C-alpha positions as CSV (number, residue, x, y, z in Angstrom):
1,M,0.0,0.0,0.0
2,Y,1.3,3.5,-0.9
3,L,2.4,5.6,2.1
4,A,1.8,9.2,1.8
5,L,4.9,11.4,1.9
6,Y,4.0,13.1,5.2
7,R,3.9,9.7,6.9
8,K,6.8,8.2,5.2
9,Y,9.1,11.1,6.0
10,R,7.9,11.9,9.5
11,P,11.2,12.6,11.7
12,Q,12.3,9.9,14.0
13,N,14.8,12.0,16.0
14,F,15.5,15.6,16.7
15,D,18.2,15.8,14.1
16,E,15.6,15.2,11.4
17,M,13.3,18.0,12.7
18,I,12.7,20.9,10.4
19,G,12.8,24.3,12.1
20,Q,11.8,24.9,15.7
21,K,15.4,25.0,16.8
22,H,14.6,26.8,20.0
23,I,12.3,24.0,21.1
24,V,14.5,21.1,20.0
25,Q,17.5,22.6,21.8
26,T,15.6,23.2,25.1
27,L,14.2,19.6,25.0
28,V,17.6,18.1,24.2
29,N,19.2,20.1,27.1
30,Q,16.6,18.8,29.5
31,I,17.4,15.2,28.4
32,K,21.2,15.7,28.7
33,N,20.8,17.2,32.1
34,D,18.1,14.8,33.3
35,K,15.8,17.6,34.1
36,I,12.5,16.3,32.7
37,G,9.3,18.3,33.6
38,H,6.0,16.6,34.5
39,A,3.8,18.6,32.0
40,Y,4.5,20.2,28.6
41,L,2.2,22.2,26.3
42,F,3.0,22.2,22.7
43,C,1.0,24.8,20.7
44,G,1.0,26.1,17.2
45,S,-0.4,25.8,13.7
46,R,-1.1,22.5,12.1
47,G,1.7,20.6,10.5
48,T,4.4,22.3,12.4
49,G,5.8,19.2,14.3
50,K,3.9,19.2,17.6
51,T,3.0,15.5,17.6
52,S,6.3,14.3,16.0
53,T,8.2,16.2,18.6
54,A,6.2,14.8,21.4
55,K,6.8,11.2,20.2
56,I,10.5,11.7,19.8
57,F,10.7,13.3,23.3
58,A,8.7,10.4,24.8
59,R,11.1,7.8,23.3
60,A,14.2,10.0,24.2
61,I,13.4,10.3,27.9
62,N,13.0,6.6,28.2
63,C,16.0,5.6,26.1
64,M,18.8,3.9,28.2
65,H,21.6,5.4,26.2
66,P,20.5,8.6,24.5
67,K,22.8,10.0,21.8
68,N,23.0,13.8,21.9
69,G,19.4,13.9,23.2
70,N,18.2,11.5,20.6
71,P,16.8,8.0,21.2
72,C,19.5,5.5,20.3
73,E,17.0,3.2,18.6
74,E,19.0,0.2,19.7
75,C,18.5,-0.4,23.4
76,E,15.7,-2.6,24.7
77,A,13.5,0.4,25.8
78,C,13.7,1.9,22.3
79,R,12.8,-1.3,20.5
80,A,9.9,-2.0,23.0
81,L,8.5,1.6,22.7
82,K,8.5,1.4,18.8
83,A,6.3,-1.9,19.0
84,S,2.7,-1.7,18.3
85,N,1.7,-3.3,21.6
86,N,3.7,-0.5,23.5
87,I,1.7,0.8,26.6
88,D,4.2,3.2,28.0
89,I,3.5,6.0,25.4
90,L,-0.2,6.6,25.1
91,E,-1.7,8.9,22.5
92,I,-5.1,10.2,23.4
93,D,-7.4,12.1,20.9
94,A,-9.2,14.7,23.0
95,A,-11.5,15.4,20.1
96,S,-13.2,12.1,20.6
97,N,-12.3,11.4,24.3
98,N,-13.3,14.8,25.7
99,G,-15.6,13.8,28.6
100,V,-15.0,13.7,32.2
101,D,-15.3,9.9,32.4
102,E,-12.3,9.5,30.0
103,I,-10.1,11.8,32.2
104,R,-11.2,10.0,35.4
105,D,-10.2,6.7,33.8
106,L,-6.8,8.3,32.8
107,R,-6.3,9.3,36.5
108,E,-6.8,5.8,37.6
109,K,-4.3,4.3,35.1
110,V,-1.6,6.9,35.7
111,K,-0.9,5.4,39.0
112,Y,0.6,2.3,37.3
113,P,4.4,2.4,36.6
114,P,5.8,2.0,33.2
115,V,6.7,-1.5,31.9
116,N,9.8,-0.9,29.6
117,G,11.2,2.6,30.3
118,K,11.6,5.1,33.0
119,Y,8.5,7.3,32.2
120,K,5.0,6.7,31.3
121,V,4.1,9.3,28.7
122,Y,0.5,10.7,28.0
123,I,0.3,12.6,24.6
124,I,-3.1,14.3,24.6
125,D,-3.8,15.7,21.2
126,E,-6.1,18.6,20.4
127,V,-6.5,19.1,24.2
128,H,-8.5,22.3,23.6
129,M,-11.5,20.0,22.9
130,L,-11.8,18.8,26.4
131,S,-15.0,19.8,28.2
132,P,-14.7,22.2,31.2
133,S,-15.5,19.3,33.6
134,A,-12.8,17.2,32.0
135,F,-10.3,20.0,32.4
136,N,-11.1,20.3,36.0
137,A,-10.6,16.6,36.5
138,L,-7.2,16.9,34.9
139,L,-6.0,19.7,37.0
140,K,-4.8,17.9,40.1
141,T,-3.1,15.1,38.2
142,L,-1.3,17.7,36.1
143,E,-0.1,19.6,39.3
144,E,1.1,16.5,41.2
145,P,1.4,13.5,38.9
146,P,3.3,10.4,40.0
147,A,7.1,10.7,39.5
148,H,6.9,8.3,36.6
149,A,4.2,10.2,34.6
150,V,4.9,12.9,31.9
151,F,2.0,14.7,30.2
152,I,2.4,16.3,26.8
153,L,-0.6,18.4,25.7
154,A,-0.8,19.5,22.0
155,T,-3.2,22.1,20.7
156,T,-3.7,24.4,17.7
157,E,-6.0,26.7,19.8
158,V,-4.1,27.5,23.0
159,H,-6.4,30.4,23.7
160,K,-9.2,28.0,24.5
161,L,-7.3,26.3,27.4
162,P,-8.1,27.4,30.9
163,A,-5.4,29.5,32.7
164,T,-5.3,26.8,35.4
165,I,-4.0,24.4,32.8
166,L,-1.5,26.8,31.2
167,S,0.0,27.6,34.5
168,R,0.8,24.0,35.2
169,C,2.7,23.3,31.9
170,L,6.1,24.2,30.3
171,R,4.8,26.0,27.2
172,F,6.5,25.7,23.7
173,D,5.1,27.7,20.8
174,F,5.8,26.1,17.4
175,G,6.1,28.6,14.5
176,L,5.3,28.2,10.9
177,L,8.2,27.1,8.7
178,S,9.8,29.4,6.1
179,V,9.5,28.9,2.4
180,E,13.3,28.2,2.4
181,E,13.0,25.4,5.0
182,L,10.1,23.8,3.2
183,S,11.9,24.0,-0.2
184,G,15.0,22.4,1.2
185,L,12.9,19.5,2.7
186,L,11.2,19.0,-0.6
187,K,14.5,18.8,-2.5
188,K,15.7,16.2,-0.2
189,I,12.7,14.1,-0.4
190,F,12.3,14.4,-4.2
191,K,16.1,13.3,-4.4
192,Q,15.4,10.2,-2.3
193,E,12.2,9.5,-4.4
194,G,14.0,9.8,-7.7
195,I,11.8,12.8,-8.7
196,T,13.2,15.7,-10.8
197,A,11.6,19.1,-10.2
198,E,12.1,22.6,-11.3
199,D,13.2,24.9,-8.5
200,S,10.3,27.3,-9.3
201,A,7.9,24.3,-9.0
202,I,9.4,23.4,-5.6
203,E,9.0,27.0,-4.4
204,V,5.4,27.2,-5.6
205,I,4.5,24.0,-3.6
206,A,6.5,25.4,-0.5
207,R,4.6,28.7,-0.6
208,A,1.2,26.8,-1.1
209,G,2.0,24.8,2.1
210,E,1.8,28.2,4.1
211,G,4.3,27.1,6.7
212,S,2.9,23.7,7.3
213,V,5.1,20.5,6.6
214,R,2.1,18.2,6.4
215,D,0.2,20.5,4.1
216,T,3.4,21.0,1.8
217,L,4.0,17.2,1.6
218,S,0.3,16.6,0.8
219,I,0.4,19.1,-2.0
220,A,3.6,17.5,-3.2
221,D,1.9,14.2,-3.3
222,R,-0.9,15.6,-5.4
223,C,1.5,17.2,-7.9
224,V,3.6,14.0,-8.2
225,S,0.5,11.8,-8.9
226,Y,-0.5,14.3,-11.6
227,S,2.9,14.8,-13.4
228,G,4.8,11.7,-12.4
229,D,8.5,11.9,-11.8
230,N,9.0,15.3,-13.6
231,L,7.6,18.2,-11.8
232,T,7.4,21.5,-13.7
233,F,6.2,24.9,-12.9
234,K,3.3,24.6,-15.3
235,N,2.2,21.2,-13.9
236,V,2.1,22.5,-10.3
237,T,0.1,25.6,-11.1
238,E,-2.4,23.4,-13.0
239,V,-2.8,21.2,-10.0
240,L,-3.1,24.0,-7.5
241,G,-5.5,25.9,-9.7
242,T,-3.3,29.0,-9.3
243,T,-3.0,31.6,-12.1
244,E,0.1,31.3,-14.3
245,R,2.6,34.3,-14.0
246,E,2.2,35.0,-17.6
247,S,-1.5,35.7,-17.1
248,L,-1.0,37.6,-13.9
249,F,1.5,39.8,-15.8
250,S,-0.9,40.5,-18.5
251,I,-3.7,41.4,-16.0
252,S,-1.5,43.6,-13.9
253,E,0.0,45.3,-16.9
254,I,-3.5,46.3,-18.2
255,L,-4.8,47.3,-14.7
256,L,-1.7,49.4,-13.9
257,S,-2.2,51.3,-17.2
258,G,-5.7,52.2,-16.0
259,N,-7.4,50.3,-18.9
260,L,-10.5,49.2,-17.0
261,G,-12.2,47.6,-20.0
262,G,-9.1,45.6,-21.0
263,G,-8.6,44.6,-17.4
264,L,-12.2,43.2,-17.1
265,L,-11.8,41.3,-20.4
266,Q,-8.5,39.7,-19.1
267,L,-10.2,38.7,-15.9
268,D,-13.1,37.2,-17.7
269,S,-10.7,35.2,-19.8
270,V,-8.9,33.7,-16.8
271,L,-12.1,33.1,-14.8
272,S,-13.8,31.4,-17.8
273,S,-10.9,28.9,-17.8
274,G,-12.2,27.7,-14.4
275,K,-10.1,29.7,-12.0
276,S,-11.8,30.6,-8.7
277,P,-12.2,34.2,-8.0
278,L,-10.8,33.8,-4.5
279,V,-7.7,32.1,-5.8
280,L,-7.3,34.6,-8.5
281,S,-7.5,37.5,-5.9
282,K,-4.9,35.8,-3.7
283,D,-2.6,35.2,-6.8
284,L,-3.0,39.0,-7.7
285,I,-2.2,40.1,-4.1
286,S,0.9,37.8,-4.1
287,Y,1.9,39.2,-7.6
288,F,1.5,42.8,-6.5
289,R,3.5,42.0,-3.3
290,D,6.3,40.7,-5.6
291,L,6.2,44.0,-7.5
292,L,6.6,46.0,-4.3
293,V,9.6,43.8,-3.3
294,I,11.1,44.4,-6.7
295,I,10.5,48.2,-6.5
296,T,12.4,48.1,-3.2
297,L,15.2,45.7,-3.9
298,K,15.5,45.9,-7.8
299,D,17.7,43.0,-9.1
300,K,18.3,41.7,-5.7
301,A,14.6,40.7,-5.4
302,K,15.3,37.6,-7.6
303,T,16.2,35.6,-4.6
304,M,12.8,36.2,-2.9
305,I,10.6,35.6,-5.9
306,A,10.0,32.1,-7.4
307,V,9.5,32.9,-11.0
308,P,11.4,32.0,-14.2
309,D,14.0,34.5,-15.4
310,E,12.0,35.6,-18.4
311,I,8.9,36.5,-16.1
312,F,11.2,38.2,-13.7
313,H,12.7,40.6,-16.2
314,K,9.2,41.5,-17.4
315,M,8.2,42.2,-13.8
316,L,11.3,44.4,-13.3
317,N,10.3,46.5,-16.2
318,Q,6.8,46.7,-14.6
319,A,7.9,47.6,-11.1
320,K,8.2,51.4,-11.7
321,D,8.3,53.9,-8.8
322,E,5.3,55.6,-10.2
323,N,3.2,52.5,-10.0
324,Y,3.9,52.2,-6.2
325,N,0.7,53.8,-4.9
326,K,-1.4,51.9,-7.5
327,I,0.0,48.6,-6.4
328,V,-0.6,49.4,-2.8
329,S,-4.2,50.3,-3.5
330,F,-4.8,47.0,-5.3
331,I,-3.3,45.0,-2.5
332,Y,-5.4,46.9,0.1
333,N,-8.7,46.6,-1.7
334,L,-8.2,43.0,-2.8
335,S,-7.3,42.1,0.8
336,E,-10.4,43.9,2.1
337,V,-12.8,41.7,0.0
338,E,-11.1,38.3,0.7
339,A,-13.7,37.3,3.3
340,E,-16.6,38.4,1.0
341,L,-15.0,36.4,-1.8
342,R,-14.9,33.3,0.5
343,Y,-18.5,33.4,1.5
344,S,-20.2,35.3,-1.2
345,I,-22.7,33.5,-3.6
346,S,-21.4,35.9,-6.4
347,P,-17.7,36.0,-5.8
348,R,-16.9,37.1,-9.4
349,I,-19.0,40.2,-9.0
350,V,-17.2,41.1,-5.7
351,L,-13.8,40.6,-7.4
352,E,-14.7,42.7,-10.5
353,T,-16.2,45.5,-8.2
354,A,-13.0,45.6,-6.2
355,I,-11.0,46.0,-9.4
356,I,-13.3,48.8,-10.6
357,K,-13.2,50.5,-7.2
358,T,-9.4,50.4,-7.1
359,L,-8.9,51.8,-10.6
360,S,-11.4,54.6,-9.8
361,E,-9.5,55.5,-6.7
362,V,-6.2,55.4,-8.5
363,N,-7.5,57.8,-11.1
364,L,-9.0,60.0,-8.5
365,L,-5.8,60.2,-6.5
366,S,-3.9,61.0,-9.6
367,R,-6.2,63.9,-10.3
368,V,-6.0,65.1,-6.7
369,E,-2.1,64.9,-6.8
370,R,-2.1,67.1,-10.0
371,I,-4.4,69.7,-8.3
372,E,-2.2,69.7,-5.1
373,K,0.9,70.4,-7.3
374,M,-0.8,73.4,-8.8
375,L,-1.6,74.7,-5.3
376,D,1.9,74.3,-3.9
377,G,3.3,77.4,-2.4
378,E,6.0,77.5,-5.1
379,N,3.3,77.8,-7.7
380,V,0.8,80.1,-5.9
381,S,0.8,82.8,-8.6
382,V,0.2,80.2,-11.4
383,A,-2.6,78.6,-9.3
384,S,-4.3,82.1,-8.8
385,N,-4.4,82.7,-12.5
386,N,-5.9,79.2,-13.0
387,M,-8.2,79.2,-10.1
388,S,-11.5,78.8,-12.1
389,D,-10.1,75.7,-13.8
390,I,-8.8,74.3,-10.5
391,K,-12.1,74.8,-8.8
392,K,-13.9,72.9,-11.6
393,Q,-11.4,70.0,-11.2
394,V,-12.0,69.8,-7.5
395,E,-15.8,69.8,-7.9
396,G,-15.4,67.1,-10.6
397,V,-13.4,64.9,-8.2
398,K,-15.8,65.3,-5.3
399,A,-18.7,64.4,-7.6
400,Q,-16.8,61.3,-8.8
401,V,-16.0,60.2,-5.2
402,E,-19.7,60.7,-4.2
403,N,-20.8,58.5,-7.3
404,N,-18.3,55.8,-6.3
405,N,-19.7,55.7,-2.7
406,Q,-23.2,55.5,-4.0
407,F,-22.4,52.7,-6.4
408,E,-20.6,50.7,-3.7
409,K,-23.5,51.1,-1.3
410,S,-25.9,50.0,-4.0
411,I,-24.2,46.7,-4.5
412,G,-23.4,46.2,-0.8
413,V,-19.6,46.7,-0.9
414,R,-18.0,48.6,2.0
415,A,-16.7,52.0,1.1
416,Q,-13.7,52.3,3.4
417,K,-11.0,53.6,1.2
418,S,-13.1,56.3,-0.3
419,E,-13.2,58.1,3.0
420,I,-9.5,58.6,2.7
421,N,-10.1,60.2,-0.7
422,T,-12.8,62.5,0.7
423,E,-10.6,63.7,3.5
424,Q,-7.7,64.5,1.0
425,I,-10.1,66.3,-1.4
426,N,-11.4,68.4,1.6
427,T,-7.7,69.4,2.3
428,V,-7.4,70.4,-1.3
429,A,-10.5,72.4,-1.1
430,E,-9.1,74.4,1.8
431,K,-6.0,75.0,-0.2
432,V,-8.1,76.4,-3.0
433,A,-9.8,78.8,-0.5
434,K,-6.4,80.1,0.7
435,V,-5.1,80.5,-2.8
436,E,-8.2,82.4,-3.8
437,E,-7.1,85.1,-1.3
438,V,-3.9,85.7,-3.1
439,E,-4.8,87.8,-6.2
440,P,-2.2,88.8,-8.7
441,Q,-1.8,92.5,-8.4
442,S,0.0,93.0,-11.6
443,S,2.1,91.1,-14.2
444,Q,5.2,92.3,-12.4
445,N,4.1,90.6,-9.2
446,V,3.2,87.3,-11.1
447,S,6.7,87.3,-12.7
448,D,8.3,88.0,-9.2
449,N,6.3,85.2,-7.6
450,R,7.1,82.8,-10.4
451,I,10.9,83.5,-9.9
452,L,10.4,82.7,-6.2
453,G,8.6,79.5,-7.1
454,E,11.3,78.5,-9.4
455,L,14.0,79.2,-6.7
456,L,12.1,77.1,-4.2
457,N,11.8,74.2,-6.6
458,F,15.5,74.5,-7.4
459,V,16.6,74.5,-3.7
460,K,14.3,71.5,-3.0
461,D,15.9,69.6,-5.9
462,K,19.3,70.3,-4.4
463,K,18.1,68.7,-1.1
464,E,18.9,71.9,0.8
465,M,15.8,71.6,3.1
466,S,17.0,74.1,5.7
467,L,17.5,76.8,3.1
468,L,14.2,76.0,1.6
469,A,12.5,76.5,5.0
470,I,14.2,79.8,5.3
471,L,13.3,81.1,1.9
472,R,9.7,80.2,2.6
473,Q,9.7,82.9,5.2
474,T,10.6,85.6,2.8
475,E,8.3,88.8,3.0
476,N,8.5,89.9,-0.6
477,V,10.4,89.3,-4.0
478,S,10.7,92.1,-6.5
479,L,12.4,92.1,-9.9
480,S,14.2,95.2,-11.0
481,G,15.8,94.7,-14.4
482,K,18.2,91.8,-14.0
483,M,18.3,92.0,-10.2
484,V,16.1,90.0,-7.9
485,I,15.6,91.7,-4.4
486,I,14.5,89.3,-1.6
487,E,13.1,91.1,1.4
488,V,13.1,89.5,4.8
489,D,11.8,90.7,8.2
490,D,14.9,90.6,10.3
491,K,18.7,90.7,10.0
492,M,18.9,87.1,11.4
493,T,17.0,85.7,8.4
494,K,19.2,87.6,6.0
495,D,22.3,86.3,7.7
496,L,20.9,82.7,7.5
497,I,20.3,82.9,3.7
498,L,23.7,84.3,3.1
499,R,25.6,81.6,4.9
500,D,28.7,80.2,3.1
501,K,27.1,76.7,2.7
502,Y,24.2,78.2,0.6
503,K,26.2,80.6,-1.6
504,P,27.0,78.0,-4.4
505,V,23.3,77.0,-4.6
506,L,22.1,80.5,-4.9
507,S,24.8,81.5,-7.3
508,E,24.1,78.6,-9.5
509,F,20.4,79.5,-9.7
510,F,20.7,83.2,-10.5
511,E,23.8,83.0,-12.8
512,T,22.2,80.5,-15.0
513,R,19.3,82.8,-15.5
514,G,21.4,86.0,-16.0
515,L,20.3,87.6,-12.8
516,T,21.8,89.0,-9.8
517,Y,20.3,89.2,-6.4
518,S,20.1,91.0,-3.1
519,V,18.9,89.9,0.3
520,I,17.7,93.0,2.4
521,V,15.9,93.7,5.6
522,K,12.9,95.8,5.1
523,E,14.1,98.6,7.2
524,V,15.5,101.4,4.8
525,N,18.4,102.2,7.1
526,E,19.9,98.6,6.8
527,K,19.4,98.3,3.0
528,K,22.8,99.9,2.0
529,G,24.8,97.8,4.5
530,N,23.1,94.7,3.3
531,I,23.9,95.3,-0.4
532,D,27.6,96.1,0.5
533,A,27.9,92.9,2.5
534,L,26.4,90.9,-0.3
535,S,28.8,92.4,-3.0
536,S,31.8,91.7,-0.6
537,A,30.6,88.1,0.1
538,F,30.8,87.2,-3.6
539,D,34.1,89.0,-4.3
540,G,32.5,91.4,-6.7
541,K,31.4,88.6,-9.1
542,L,27.8,89.7,-8.9
543,T,26.7,93.0,-10.1
544,I,24.4,94.6,-7.5
545,K,22.3,97.6,-8.3
546,E,20.6,99.7,-5.6
């Protein structure tokens, strides 16, 4: 009879355990130092090694000659404990033996000493399934068991255990395994089984296992049954029902370009082939996550993403900085509807609506960002001259957000992200009101303010943020022929602007425009001194006119 991989390759000693190094080392040290506790609690997700560790530990503490904390497998006790008629290591399924009568029976039997080893070990699996009365019956035995008794409780839902039980046990939390650990295990097993597999196929199986060894090996079993002794990336994606990277690339390329119609057609093509909307949504989230990794790490991201080189280079071209906000929006909205996709009677509609909602938000945010740029302090004069057009744009954005909210309410989709858009748009509207107060007095003022705006942008590009903050406090800028006069309200501000570290930046800006400049304090009696100081600071290279 065929033996499933997860049963065939169950670890027989601590050295064969995958991951959980902190737990293994602690238990090995206890065995070496002969400091065995009376009650242990192993908790964690399914398939992370709780029961396997309990069995290894039970045999190791009874072994007559343990080797580095492992059972020797050769002594009389080890051979006896591996036999099917062994009565010194008892496994109890709490899911089906959860009543108080079963626990009372256990309390009676625990008095009897072991037959072959030093300890009688009780492994109670899924202990959280015990009834309240059964937990109460177990309390006293856990607290003061016979010297020969050791209890190992295993559970996936530790939060359901009473505090009185938790306080009587040494607790060990089993974590999910990494993709690298699972991939390494699969490679080792496939080698022993004589199976060839592409690295990308192995990594897809490891990721699908979601940190569980048992789930990973079960998936591997399915894939091997389908494709035989040669596992390919394509075979694995077909078995798992996941979307191929080529299709994901096509969908995301269209969506990131803002082509809603093309995106819906591509979705229809994939869903019509039998893909589940929930699986497709998860695949898209995973794909967009990979794009974020590439945006952050560039070429170095190859080690973190399991795709063929050809697809990776396509993704590298797709992972542009300007797509960052779009990608985050897709991840956010698709994650938001995951529960609805799982339980909805029309998951396809939910997925399509999430896509429509995201693209609408992305377009709105782009429009808002363009408006905000027009309302920046550097462009205040330009914004004043185009206020009518800006106000129309803001009103248009507000109307579109309202339409989106109404649409989402009509089909029962939560409009959470749109609240963010509304808040941002209200901020823009406040900026509009402030800019409306600034009216261009003359073409001369418009020109002056434009020069100030250009100067602020130039300083920002040069990363001189402290100078930028100082220049933002200027009282007035006037243009007289080829000379720019920057007026400030006190001598300290003037001195800060004229610091040696800022001279090259200011010189570069004004000289490239054929201009000279002067920084003056508004008081008339200081003007002459300021101009003389400026001329002296630049060794007469700038022509300064009074």
